[in-house]
BAMAR-457611 format. One record per residue (C-alpha): residue in three letters; y, z, x. Coordinates in steps of 0.02 Angstrom, whole numbers, padded with zeros to 5 digits, always signed. Layout:
REM residues N
ALAYZX ...
***
This chain:
REM residues 232
MET-00078-00132+01121 GLU-00221-00244+01062 PHE-00242-00258+00874 SER-00416-00205+00818 GLY-00375-00171+00636 PHE-00308-00024+00538 SER-00404+00138+00524 LYS-00516+00178+00377 LYS-00396+00325+00353 THR-00245+00210+00324 LEU-00270+00170+00140 PRO-00310+00352+00095 PHE-00150+00401+00188 LEU-00051+00279+00081 LYS-00130+00357-00074 ALA-00070+00525-00010 ILE+00107+00457+00010 LYS+00103+00397-00170 LYS+00045+00569-00228 ASN+00166+00667-00117 ASN+00317+00555-00124 ASN+00451+00662-00044 LYS+00535+00670+00125 GLU+00476+00846+00165 TRP+00292+00798+00149 PHE+00319+00639+00249 GLU+00408+00726+00394 ALA+00264+00850+00402 HIS+00143+00702+00417 ARG+00249+00586+00524 SER+00125+00587+00668 GLU-00009+00521+00550 TYR+00109+00384+00491 GLU+00138+00330+00670 GLU-00047+00334+00714 LEU-00116+00255+00555 ILE+00023+00133+00507 LEU+00168+00108+00627 ASN+00076+00082+00792 PRO-00060-00035+00725 SER+00074-00127+00625 ARG+00167-00167+00785 ALA+00006-00230+00864 PHE-00033-00334+00710 VAL+00139-00417+00710 SER+00125-00463+00894 GLU-00047-00542+00874 MET-00018-00625+00704 GLY+00151-00691+00762 GLU+00072-00777+00912 HIS-00058-00857+00799 LEU+00075-00916+00677 GLN+00173-00999+00816 ALA+00022-01111+00840 LEU+00053-01169+00660 GLU+00242-01171+00666 PRO+00318-01148+00841 THR+00489-01096+00775 ILE+00425-00947+00675 ASN+00520-00786+00715 PHE+00434-00618+00732 SER+00472-00450+00810 PRO+00367-00290+00798 LYS+00521-00187+00753 ILE+00586-00103+00596 ASN+00705-00217+00498 LYS+00631-00367+00588 SER+00448-00407+00549 LEU+00421-00226+00493 TYR+00500-00139+00344 ARG+00567+00037+00334 ILE+00451+00165+00254 TYR+00600+00238+00163 ARG+00653+00145+00007 ASP+00835+00102-00029 THR+00861+00202-00188 ARG+01049+00168-00200 ARG+01033-00001-00285 MET+01049-00007-00473 GLY+00878-00010-00554 ALA+00790+00028-00390 ASN+00631+00131-00384 LYS+00694+00308-00350 ALA+00537+00366-00259 PRO+00598+00388-00079 LEU+00442+00323+00009 LYS+00348+00159+00000 HIS+00159+00163-00015 ARG+00152-00025+00016 ILE+00166-00089+00195 GLY+00244-00261+00217 PHE+00264-00388+00358 ILE+00371-00544+00371 PHE+00370-00691+00493 TRP+00522-00798+00455 GLN+00584-00969+00506 GLY+00764-01016+00538 ASN+00927-00923+00560 ASN+00956-00867+00381 LYS+00931-00687+00328 ARG+00746-00649+00344 MET+00724-00627+00155 GLN+00814-00791+00123 SER+00717-00890+00252 SER+00554-00978+00220 SER+00427-00851+00278 PHE+00247-00803+00300 TYR+00228-00633+00216 MET+00093-00502+00193 HIS+00083-00329+00119 PHE-00053-00204+00086 SER-00070-00049-00020 PRO-00219+00050-00086 ASP-00221-00074-00231 GLU-00210-00246-00147 LEU-00181-00354+00003 MET-00060-00493-00041 VAL-00028-00646+00067 ALA+00120-00760+00029 THR+00226-00903+00093 GLY+00397-00967+00043 VAL+00550-00877-00028 ARG+00516-00745-00160 TRP+00687-00753-00242 PHE+00844-00856-00215 GLU+01013-00781-00182 LYS+01151-00899-00236 PRO+01170-00998-00072 MET+00982-01030-00067 LEU+00974-01068-00253 ASP+01114-01196-00235 ALA+01029-01276-00084 PHE+00862-01284-00176 ARG+00936-01366-00330 GLU+01036-01489-00227 TYR+00880-01535-00127 ILE+00771-01567-00279 LEU+00902-01674-00368 ASP+00818-01813-00271 ASP+00670-01882-00371 ASP+00563-01904-00216 LYS+00592-01724-00161 ARG+00543-01658-00332 ASN+00386-01764-00333 GLU+00344-01704-00158 LEU+00362-01521-00209 GLU+00257-01547-00366 ALA+00119-01626-00260 ILE+00123-01477-00141 LEU+00107-01356-00287 GLU-00036-01455-00361 SER-00127-01451-00195 ILE-00099-01263-00180 ARG-00166-01232-00354 ALA-00319-01340-00316 LYS-00357-01227-00167 GLY-00356-01073-00279 TYR-00183-01005-00239 THR-00051-00948-00362 HIS+00135-00983-00358 LEU+00283-00900-00440 GLU+00319-00937-00622 LYS+00481-01012-00686 GLY+00621-00887-00710 TYR+00754-00986-00807 LYS+00744-01066-00979 ARG+00893-01184-00975 TYR+00909-01330-00856 PRO+01051-01311-00730 ARG+01187-01441-00713 GLY+01120-01608-00655 PHE+00945-01585-00729 ASN+00873-01631-00898 ALA+00704-01644-00984 ASP+00695-01833-00958 MET+00689-01815-00769 PRO+00515-01812-00689 ASN+00466-01635-00638 ALA+00634-01567-00697 ASP+00551-01398-00731 LEU+00557-01365-00544 SER+00743-01328-00566 LEU+00698-01176-00673 TYR+00627-01072-00531 LYS+00714-00917-00464 GLY+00610-00924-00306 MET+00477-01037-00232 ALA+00325-00954-00155 THR+00137-00957-00161 PHE+00022-00807-00144 LYS-00156-00742-00147 VAL-00220-00565-00178 LEU-00365-00498-00075 ASP-00463-00336-00053 PRO-00352-00215+00047 ARG-00502-00152+00146 LEU-00491-00314+00245 ILE-00358-00229+00352 GLU-00494-00123+00433 ASP-00571-00272+00524 GLY-00438-00340+00641 GLU-00524-00502+00692 LYS-00574-00546+00514 LEU-00399-00505+00450 ILE-00314-00619+00576 ASP-00438-00761+00546 THR-00424-00746+00356 LEU-00235-00743+00358 TYR-00225-00890+00477 LYS-00332-00998+00363 ILE-00229-00951+00210 TYR-00064-00982+00298 GLU-00131-01149+00360 ASP-00167-01197+00179 MET+00007-01140+00127 LEU+00097-01224+00272 PRO+00160-01376+00173 LEU+00262-01261+00060 GLN+00325-01165+00211 LYS+00388-01326+00289 TYR+00465-01386+00127 MET+00561-01226+00098 TYR+00618-01224+00279 GLU+00697-01395+00250 VAL+00786-01321+00099 SER+00849-01174+00202 LEU+00930-01293+00327 ARG+01046-01347+00186 VAL+01109-01174+00141 LYS+01297-01164+00141 GLU+01356-00986+00168 ASP+01527-00933+00103 
***
């Protein structure tokens, strides 16, 4: 199936999910979900994935649920999780490496009636990834390299995650150059766009490709970090 964009009915349908957030309503409208979201999402992943492999040949993608696509049903069992059963935000991930997809350096995108967000990197670190990141940036040159990447990203108008910790971890101190990099809970850059961009398939692919190209240095850097993850 060739990707020509999402329907103009897609964002209103997501608004309807937000308003009618229950399984009974969704099952009654499942055919609309498949027509307006699931089928074009599969086509989008296939086309965007091929484009991304031109940037980074080892990128992984698959137009399947729990691969590049996310389930529409939310996991409400986790403590503190949003208890609304359905998501009204549709996400996609193109990951690099053999780690878990959410702990791999990735190209990511989601859209909702409120925004289209494009991102690269790792949104949050589980302990193995956090340990690998801190070990990697103990090296002065690696910290300086990361800081230069972030400066370049900011200069191009992109945003990156803010620091999440207040105290330096073991091995770091305020006298070290760019020691604040050790205070991050994740390392990713992102940009927010108008969600109506999803309705023009060619423009969406071209826009995302340019943004991901700009963000590629961080993708490569975090992939190098992921290669040093030591699983228990």
